[in-house]
Backbone as a printed PyTorch tensor [residue, N CA C, xyz], in Angstrom:
tensor([[[-72.2360, 126.6850,  89.7290],
         [-72.0660, 127.8130,  90.6270],
         [-73.3840, 128.5270,  90.9180]],

        [[-74.3730, 128.3510,  90.1150],
         [-75.6390, 129.0580,  90.3150],
         [-76.6580, 128.2470,  91.1160]],

        [[-76.3150, 127.0330,  91.4970],
         [-77.2260, 126.2010,  92.2810],
         [-76.9280, 126.3570,  93.7630]],

        [[-77.9700, 126.1850,  94.5690],
         [-77.7850, 126.2260,  96.0140],
         [-77.0250, 124.9690,  96.4480]],

        [[-75.9760, 125.1740,  97.2450],
         [-75.1820, 124.0410,  97.7300],
         [-75.9830, 123.2340,  98.7530]],

        [[-75.7210, 121.9390,  98.7870],
         [-76.4090, 121.0660,  99.7340],
         [-75.7190, 121.1270, 101.0930]],

        [[-76.5020, 121.0980, 102.1760],
         [-75.8820, 121.0410, 103.4980],
         [-75.1250, 119.7220, 103.6660]],

        [[-74.0570, 119.7660, 104.4250],
         [-73.2910, 118.5610, 104.7230],
         [-73.9850, 117.8580, 105.8890]],

        [[-74.3660, 116.5940, 105.6790],
         [-75.0890, 115.8560, 106.7320],
         [-74.1450, 115.3610, 107.8190]],

        [[-72.9760, 114.8930, 107.4270],
         [-71.9740, 114.4150, 108.3840],
         [-70.6000, 114.7540, 107.8220]],

        [[-69.8030, 115.4570, 108.6040],
         [-68.4700, 115.8550, 108.1460],
         [-67.5730, 114.6200, 108.1400]],

        [[-66.9810, 114.3410, 106.9810],
         [-66.1320, 113.1600, 106.8150],
         [-64.6790, 113.5620, 106.6140]],

        [[-63.8350, 112.5730, 106.5650],
         [-62.4340, 112.8080, 106.2380],
         [-62.2830, 113.3990, 104.8520]],

        [[-63.1670, 113.0150, 103.9440],
         [-63.1390, 113.5860, 102.5920],
         [-63.4340, 115.0780, 102.6200]],

        [[-64.3740, 115.4820, 103.4790],
         [-64.6710, 116.9100, 103.6110],
         [-63.4660, 117.6600, 104.1720]],

        [[-62.8370, 117.0880, 105.1880],
         [-61.6550, 117.7230, 105.7910],
         [-60.5420, 117.8670, 104.7520]],

        [[-60.3360, 116.8330, 103.9470],
         [-59.3060, 116.8830, 102.9040],
         [-59.6650, 117.9400, 101.8540]],

        [[-60.9490, 118.0140, 101.4790],
         [-61.3760, 119.0140, 100.4980],
         [-61.1560, 120.4250, 101.0420]],

        [[-61.4880, 120.6610, 102.3130],
         [-61.2670, 121.9780, 102.9160],
         [-59.7870, 122.3460, 102.8750]],

        [[-58.9040, 121.3910, 103.1370],
         [-57.4630, 121.6560, 103.0770],
         [-57.0210, 121.9820, 101.6490]],

        [[-57.5380, 121.2410, 100.6730],
         [-57.2120, 121.5270,  99.2730],
         [-57.7200, 122.8980,  98.8600]],

        [[-58.9240, 123.2400,  99.3200],
         [-59.4900, 124.5490,  99.0080],
         [-58.6300, 125.6640,  99.6060]],

        [[-58.1630, 125.4570, 100.8230],
         [-57.3040, 126.4680, 101.4590],
         [-56.0170, 126.6530, 100.6630]],

        [[-55.4010, 125.5450, 100.2350],
         [-54.1840, 125.6560,  99.4280],
         [-54.4430, 126.4280,  98.1430]],

        [[-55.5340, 126.0970,  97.4710],
         [-55.8840, 126.7830,  96.2260],
         [-56.1450, 128.2690,  96.4770]],

        [[-56.8300, 128.5810,  97.5680],
         [-57.1110, 129.9790,  97.9120],
         [-55.8000, 130.7460,  98.1020]],

        [[-54.8780, 130.1710,  98.8710],
         [-53.5910, 130.8400,  99.1060],
         [-52.7880, 130.9660,  97.8170]],

        [[-52.7480, 129.9020,  97.0040],
         [-52.0110, 129.9500,  95.7330],
         [-52.5650, 131.0230,  94.8030]],

        [[-53.8920, 131.2290,  94.8700],
         [-54.5570, 132.2080,  94.0040],
         [-54.5640, 133.6050,  94.6030]],

        [[-53.9700, 133.7360,  95.7910],
         [-53.9100, 135.0180,  96.5040],
         [-55.2900, 135.5760,  96.8110]],

        [[-56.2270, 134.6660,  97.1230],
         [-57.5710, 135.0760,  97.5180],
         [-57.6990, 135.0900,  99.0290]],

        [[-58.8430, 135.5560,  99.5010],
         [-59.1120, 135.5400, 100.9420],
         [-60.2380, 134.5780, 101.2970]],

        [[-60.8080, 133.9310, 100.2920],
         [-61.8670, 132.9670, 100.5500],
         [-62.1420, 132.1130,  99.3330]],

        [[-62.7680, 130.9800,  99.5860],
         [-63.1490, 130.0680,  98.5090],
         [-64.2960, 129.2000,  99.0130]],

        [[-65.2680, 128.9670,  98.1520],
         [-66.4240, 128.1260,  98.4820],
         [-66.3850, 126.8690,  97.6180]],

        [[-66.8880, 125.7780,  98.1680],
         [-66.8660, 124.4940,  97.4530],
         [-67.4900, 124.5770,  96.0500]],

        [[-68.6040, 125.2980,  95.8430],
         [-69.1420, 125.3710,  94.4810],
         [-68.1530, 125.9520,  93.4630]],

        [[-67.2060, 126.7570,  93.9170],
         [-66.2110, 127.3250,  93.0070],
         [-65.2320, 126.2710,  92.5000]],

        [[-65.1510, 125.1430,  93.1960],
         [-64.2730, 124.0600,  92.7550],
         [-65.0910, 122.8510,  92.2990]],

        [[-66.3700, 123.1020,  91.9730],
         [-67.2100, 122.0680,  91.3940],
         [-67.8730, 121.1220,  92.3800]],

        [[-67.9010, 121.4760,  93.6520],
         [-68.5310, 120.6210,  94.6680],
         [-69.7220, 121.3790,  95.2530]],

        [[-70.9170, 120.8490,  95.0650],
         [-72.1300, 121.5320,  95.5090],
         [-72.4890, 121.1670,  96.9490]],

        [[-71.5620, 121.4840,  97.8620],
         [-71.7970, 121.2670,  99.2920],
         [-71.4250, 122.5340, 100.0400]],

        [[-72.0220, 122.7270, 101.2100],
         [-71.8650, 123.9490, 101.9970],
         [-70.5560, 123.9440, 102.7850]],

        [[-69.4750, 124.2350, 102.0820],
         [-68.1320, 124.2900, 102.6680],
         [-67.4570, 125.5660, 102.1920]],

        [[-66.8120, 126.2960, 103.1160],
         [-66.0370, 127.4750, 102.7220],
         [-64.7380, 127.5280, 103.5160]],

        [[-63.7630, 128.2120, 102.9470],
         [-62.5280, 128.5440, 103.6590],
         [-62.3270, 130.0490, 103.5110]],

        [[-61.8360, 130.6790, 104.5790],
         [-61.6100, 132.1180, 104.5760],
         [-60.3740, 132.4210, 105.4170]],

        [[-59.5210, 133.3050, 104.8990],
         [-58.4200, 133.8510, 105.6840],
         [-58.2280, 135.2970, 105.2490]],

        [[-58.7170, 136.2120, 106.0940],
         [-58.6260, 137.6380, 105.7990],
         [-57.4610, 138.2690, 106.5480]],

        [[-56.4730, 137.4290, 106.9250],
         [-55.2910, 137.9310, 107.5900],
         [-55.2120, 137.6100, 109.0680]],

        [[-56.2990, 137.0550, 109.6080],
         [-56.3080, 136.7420, 111.0460],
         [-56.3140, 135.2390, 111.3130]],

        [[-56.0520, 134.4470, 110.2840],
         [-56.0370, 132.9950, 110.4390],
         [-57.0730, 132.3250, 109.5630]],

        [[-56.8680, 131.0490, 109.3440],
         [-57.7140, 130.2680, 108.4430],
         [-58.9610, 129.7450, 109.1480]],

        [[-60.0840, 129.9630, 108.5120],
         [-61.3620, 129.4040, 108.9630],
         [-61.7900, 128.3640, 107.9380]],

        [[-62.0540, 127.1580, 108.3900],
         [-62.6190, 126.0980, 107.5590],
         [-64.0030, 125.8340, 108.1150]],

        [[-65.0400, 126.1850, 107.3450],
         [-66.4050, 126.1580, 107.8660],
         [-67.3130, 125.2520, 107.0450]],

        [[-68.0720, 124.4540, 107.7550],
         [-69.0470, 123.5370, 107.1630],
         [-70.4420, 124.0270, 107.5650]],

        [[-71.3390, 124.1330, 106.6020],
         [-72.7040, 124.6060, 106.8350],
         [-72.7410, 125.9500, 107.5640]],

        [[-71.9660, 126.9380, 107.0970],
         [-71.9560, 128.2200, 107.7930],
         [-73.2900, 128.9520, 107.6710]],

        [[-73.6800, 129.5960, 108.7510],
         [-74.9130, 130.3870, 108.7780],
         [-74.6190, 131.7070, 109.4770]],

        [[-75.2070, 132.7660, 108.9670],
         [-75.0980, 134.0690, 109.6160],
         [-76.3030, 134.2150, 110.5400]],

        [[-76.0250, 134.3710, 111.8230],
         [-77.0780, 134.4780, 112.8190],
         [-77.5080, 135.9230, 113.0660]],

        [[-76.5620, 136.8490, 112.8990],
         [-76.8400, 138.2510, 113.2070],
         [-75.9670, 139.1380, 112.3260]],

        [[-76.5410, 140.2560, 111.8990],
         [-75.8010, 141.2390, 111.1010],
         [-75.9310, 142.6020, 111.7650]],

        [[-74.8280, 143.3640, 111.7500],
         [-74.8410, 144.7140, 112.3100],
         [-74.0620, 145.6580, 111.4060]],

        [[-74.5390, 146.8930, 111.3190],
         [-73.8380, 147.9250, 110.5770],
         [-73.7550, 147.6280, 109.0870]],

        [[-72.9870, 148.4560, 108.3950],
         [-72.7990, 148.2160, 106.9630],
         [-71.4440, 148.7360, 106.5230]],

        [[-70.9840, 148.1940, 105.4200],
         [-69.7310, 148.6000, 104.7950],
         [-69.8820, 148.3830, 103.2940]],

        [[-69.1870, 149.1810, 102.5240],
         [-69.1830, 149.0240, 101.0710],
         [-67.7300, 148.8690, 100.6420]],

        [[-67.4540, 147.7850,  99.9300],
         [-66.0950, 147.5120,  99.4590],
         [-66.1140, 147.1210,  97.9930]],

        [[-65.0060, 147.3810,  97.3080],
         [-64.8100, 146.8330,  95.9720],
         [-64.4040, 145.3840,  96.1600]],

        [[-65.2400, 144.4640,  95.6960],
         [-64.9480, 143.0420,  95.8540],
         [-64.5430, 142.4270,  94.5290]],

        [[-63.5480, 141.5570,  94.6160],
         [-63.1550, 140.7300,  93.4900],
         [-63.5580, 139.3030,  93.8120]],

        [[-63.3900, 138.4270,  92.8410],
         [-63.7680, 137.0290,  93.0440],
         [-62.8860, 136.1430,  92.1640]],

        [[-62.4280, 135.0500,  92.7330],
         [-61.6060, 134.1230,  91.9620],
         [-62.3730, 133.5380,  90.7800]],

        [[-63.7130, 133.5530,  90.8520],
         [-64.5250, 133.0070,  89.7590],
         [-64.7390, 133.9920,  88.6130]],

        [[-64.5120, 135.2720,  88.8650],
         [-64.6260, 136.2880,  87.8140],
         [-63.3950, 137.1890,  87.8780]],

        [[-62.2410, 136.6400,  87.4570],
         [-60.9820, 137.3740,  87.5760],
         [-61.0010, 138.7260,  86.8710]],

        [[-60.4140, 139.7060,  87.5430],
         [-60.2860, 141.0260,  86.9590],
         [-61.5060, 141.9100,  87.0880]],

        [[-62.5810, 141.3900,  87.6500],
         [-63.8120, 142.1680,  87.8160],
         [-63.9370, 142.5520,  89.2840]],

        [[-64.2220, 143.8380,  89.5160],
         [-64.4300, 144.3400,  90.8760],
         [-65.7540, 145.0820,  90.9130]],

        [[-66.5540, 144.7730,  91.9190],
         [-67.8890, 145.3410,  92.0630],
         [-68.0140, 145.9100,  93.4710]],

        [[-68.6110, 147.1060,  93.5910],
         [-68.9080, 147.6580,  94.9110],
         [-70.0830, 146.8770,  95.5000]],

        [[-69.8700, 146.3200,  96.6980],
         [-70.9060, 145.5140,  97.3510],
         [-71.1160, 146.0360,  98.7630]],

        [[-72.3870, 146.2230,  99.1220],
         [-72.7370, 146.6360, 100.4830],
         [-73.0390, 145.3800, 101.2950]],

        [[-72.3520, 145.2610, 102.4180],
         [-72.5240, 144.1070, 103.3050],
         [-72.5530, 144.5840, 104.7520]],

        [[-72.9160, 143.6740, 105.6470],
         [-72.8720, 143.9810, 107.0700],
         [-71.4220, 144.1510, 107.5080]],

        [[-71.1800, 145.0870, 108.4220],
         [-69.8240, 145.3160, 108.9450],
         [-69.4510, 144.2680, 109.9820]],

        [[-70.4400, 143.7940, 110.7350],
         [-70.1850, 142.8140, 111.7930],
         [-71.2420, 141.7270, 111.7030]],

        [[-70.7980, 140.4680, 111.8120],
         [-71.7260, 139.3380, 111.7490],
         [-71.4110, 138.3390, 112.8560]],

        [[-72.4240, 137.5780, 113.2190],
         [-72.2390, 136.4320, 114.1020],
         [-72.4930, 135.1930, 113.2470]],

        [[-71.5370, 134.2660, 113.2690],
         [-71.5680, 133.0940, 112.4030],
         [-71.6080, 131.8220, 113.2440]],

        [[-72.3840, 130.8490, 112.7850],
         [-72.3130, 129.5130, 113.3790],
         [-72.0100, 128.5380, 112.2500]],

        [[-71.2920, 127.4770, 112.5820],
         [-70.9020, 126.4730, 111.5840],
         [-70.3690, 125.2590, 112.3270]],

        [[-69.9120, 124.3030, 111.5560],
         [-69.1290, 123.1890, 112.0860],
         [-67.7120, 123.3800, 111.5740]],

        [[-66.7250, 122.9270, 112.3460],
         [-65.3620, 122.9500, 111.8260],
         [-65.0940, 121.6280, 111.1060]],

        [[-63.8700, 121.4280, 110.6650],
         [-63.5500, 120.2320, 109.8790],
         [-63.6020, 118.9410, 110.6790]],

        [[-63.7580, 119.0490, 112.0180],
         [-63.8650, 117.8490, 112.8660],
         [-65.2830, 117.6540, 113.3940]],

        [[-66.2390, 118.3860, 112.8340],
         [-67.6550, 118.3520, 113.2370],
         [-67.9580, 119.1120, 114.5170]],

        [[-66.9900, 119.8150, 115.0560],
         [-67.2100, 120.5880, 116.2840],
         [-67.9770, 121.8690, 115.9380]],

        [[-69.0670, 122.1490, 116.6700],
         [-69.7920, 123.4060, 116.4290],
         [-68.9340, 124.6050, 116.8220]],

        [[-68.9630, 125.6380, 115.9910],
         [-68.2500, 126.8780, 116.2780],
         [-69.2280, 128.0430, 116.1030]],

        [[-69.0300, 129.0560, 116.9160],
         [-69.8280, 130.2800, 116.8200],
         [-68.8790, 131.4290, 117.1340]],

        [[-68.8630, 132.4380, 116.2790],
         [-67.9410, 133.5500, 116.4790],
         [-68.4690, 134.8010, 115.8080]],

        [[-67.8760, 135.9370, 116.2010],
         [-68.1750, 137.2120, 115.5600],
         [-67.0410, 137.5540, 114.6030]],

        [[-67.4100, 138.1720, 113.5050],
         [-66.4280, 138.6300, 112.5240],
         [-66.8050, 140.0460, 112.1330]],

        [[-65.7920, 140.8520, 111.8450],
         [-66.0850, 142.2090, 111.4000],
         [-65.1340, 142.6310, 110.2900]],

        [[-65.5010, 143.7320, 109.6580],
         [-64.7160, 144.3440, 108.6000],
         [-64.4130, 143.3560, 107.4640]],

        [[-63.1310, 143.1940, 107.0780],
         [-62.7920, 142.3510, 105.9340],
         [-63.1830, 140.8930, 106.1480]],

        [[-62.9870, 140.3680, 107.3530],
         [-63.3690, 138.9740, 107.6150],
         [-64.8710, 138.7870, 107.4470]],

        [[-65.6690, 139.7190, 107.9690],
         [-67.1270, 139.6320, 107.8180],
         [-67.5140, 139.6970, 106.3390]],

        [[-66.8620, 140.5830, 105.6040],
         [-67.1310, 140.7150, 104.1690],
         [-66.8180, 139.4120, 103.4370]],

        [[-65.6480, 138.8460, 103.7220],
         [-65.2200, 137.6190, 103.0370],
         [-66.1560, 136.4490, 103.3470]],

        [[-66.5660, 136.3210, 104.5950],
         [-67.4830, 135.2290, 104.9500],
         [-68.8170, 135.4030, 104.2330]],

        [[-69.3410, 136.6240, 104.2210],
         [-70.6050, 136.8630, 103.5220],
         [-70.4780, 136.5600, 102.0300]],

        [[-69.3480, 136.9520, 101.4490],
         [-69.0850, 136.6990, 100.0280],
         [-69.0940, 135.1900,  99.7420]],

        [[-68.3880, 134.4210, 100.5720],
         [-68.3210, 132.9770, 100.3390],
         [-69.6600, 132.2980, 100.5930]],

        [[-70.3910, 132.7530, 101.5980],
         [-71.7320, 132.1870, 101.8360],
         [-72.6470, 132.4870, 100.6540]],

        [[-72.4840, 133.6560, 100.0310],
         [-73.2510, 133.9370,  98.8100],
         [-73.0690, 132.8210,  97.7880]],

        [[-71.8320, 132.3570,  97.6160],
         [-71.5760, 131.2760,  96.6490],
         [-72.3710, 130.0160,  96.9870]],

        [[-72.6180, 129.7760,  98.2570],
         [-73.3820, 128.5940,  98.6550],
         [-74.8470, 128.6980,  98.2410]],

        [[-75.2860, 129.9180,  97.9400],
         [-76.6670, 130.1590,  97.4920],
         [-76.7370, 130.4930,  96.0100]],

        [[-75.6310, 130.2780,  95.2920],
         [-75.6300, 130.5070,  93.8510],
         [-75.4620, 131.9590,  93.4400]],

        [[-75.0110, 132.8080,  94.3580],
         [-74.8130, 134.2260,  94.0420],
         [-73.3300, 134.5220,  93.8370]],

        [[-73.0630, 135.4440,  92.8990],
         [-71.6920, 135.9260,  92.6820],
         [-71.7170, 137.4510,  92.6620]],

        [[-70.5470, 138.0720,  92.7240],
         [-70.4930, 139.5260,  92.8920],
         [-71.2000, 140.2920,  91.7860]],

        [[-71.2290, 139.7690,  90.5670],
         [-71.8800, 140.5170,  89.4860],
         [-73.3750, 140.6800,  89.7340]],

        [[-73.9590, 139.8500,  90.6030],
         [-75.3700, 140.0060,  90.9440],
         [-75.6250, 141.3240,  91.6720]],

        [[-74.5990, 141.8990,  92.2700],
         [-74.7130, 143.1600,  92.9950],
         [-74.4650, 144.3730,  92.1020]],

        [[-74.0460, 144.1420,  90.8890],
         [-73.7140, 145.2460,  89.9830],
         [-74.9770, 145.9490,  89.4960]],

        [[-74.8300, 147.2310,  89.2060],
         [-75.9370, 147.9900,  88.6290],
         [-76.2020, 147.4880,  87.2060]],

        [[-77.3540, 147.8460,  86.6920],
         [-77.7120, 147.4760,  85.3220],
         [-76.6300, 147.9350,  84.3410]],

        [[-76.1520, 149.1760,  84.5230],
         [-75.1630, 149.7160,  83.5930],
         [-73.8210, 149.0050,  83.7210]],

        [[-73.4530, 148.6430,  84.9260],
         [-72.1910, 147.8990,  85.1340],
         [-72.2950, 146.5220,  84.4850]],

        [[-73.4530, 145.8790,  84.6220],
         [-73.6510, 144.5760,  83.9760],
         [-73.5650, 144.7100,  82.4570]],

        [[-74.1410, 145.7760,  81.9300],
         [-74.0620, 146.0110,  80.4830],
         [-72.6050, 146.1860,  80.0620]],

        [[-71.8450, 146.9470,  80.8420],
         [-70.4330, 147.1840,  80.5160],
         [-69.6370, 145.8810,  80.5580]],

        [[-70.0420, 144.9730,  81.4350],
         [-69.3570, 143.6810,  81.5490],
         [-69.8810, 142.6590,  80.5340]],

        [[-70.9490, 143.0240,  79.8180],
         [-71.5120, 142.1080,  78.8300],
         [-72.3410, 140.9920,  79.4470]],

        [[-72.9320, 141.2730,  80.5960],
         [-73.7460, 140.2630,  81.2860],
         [-75.2040, 140.4770,  80.8980]],

        [[-75.8060, 139.4370,  80.3410],
         [-77.2090, 139.5060,  79.9540],
         [-78.0810, 139.1680,  81.1490]],

        [[-79.3080, 139.6370,  81.1040],
         [-80.2570, 139.4230,  82.2000],
         [-80.3690, 137.9430,  82.5610]],

        [[-80.4690, 137.0790,  81.5960],
         [-80.6370, 135.6520,  81.8390],
         [-79.4460, 135.0710,  82.6060]],

        [[-78.2750, 135.6620,  82.4510],
         [-77.0670, 135.1500,  83.1260],
         [-76.7930, 135.8500,  84.4420]],

        [[-77.6110, 136.8050,  84.8090],
         [-77.3300, 137.6090,  85.9960],
         [-77.6520, 136.8800,  87.2940]],

        [[-78.3350, 135.7380,  87.2090],
         [-78.5500, 134.9240,  88.3960],
         [-79.6560, 135.4100,  89.3080]],

        [[-80.5080, 136.2900,  88.8490],
         [-81.5910, 136.8030,  89.7010],
         [-82.9260, 136.4510,  89.1300]]])
């Protein structure tokens, strides 16, 4: 989970199947997003559904960020832990879909937050990296494990 995920060179049927499995796991776990590194696959794949429909994204990139929002974020990888995280309120995203078709769209509020959160996983970051020193101490996270 702490390694940078590799870009997908060519979207295959295996990638499409993995995205579908990830979506099922996300829904079963009552999450709003999941990244491939969270399921042991070091490739740039994420799924997100913040209530407006399922996004299956390959090699997602944030092209533009606007505004800011602060939310208490949880993560399926650190159950029961919630951290206040400041993120952009509105983002423009480009990616490939599960059929290799390029997609570009704007997301805001919870969807923007969820996409940014999942993209963090592709770079080896998790929510505890945003915690203050004292919050990390309370959680028992040592500097070496903080991922920075």
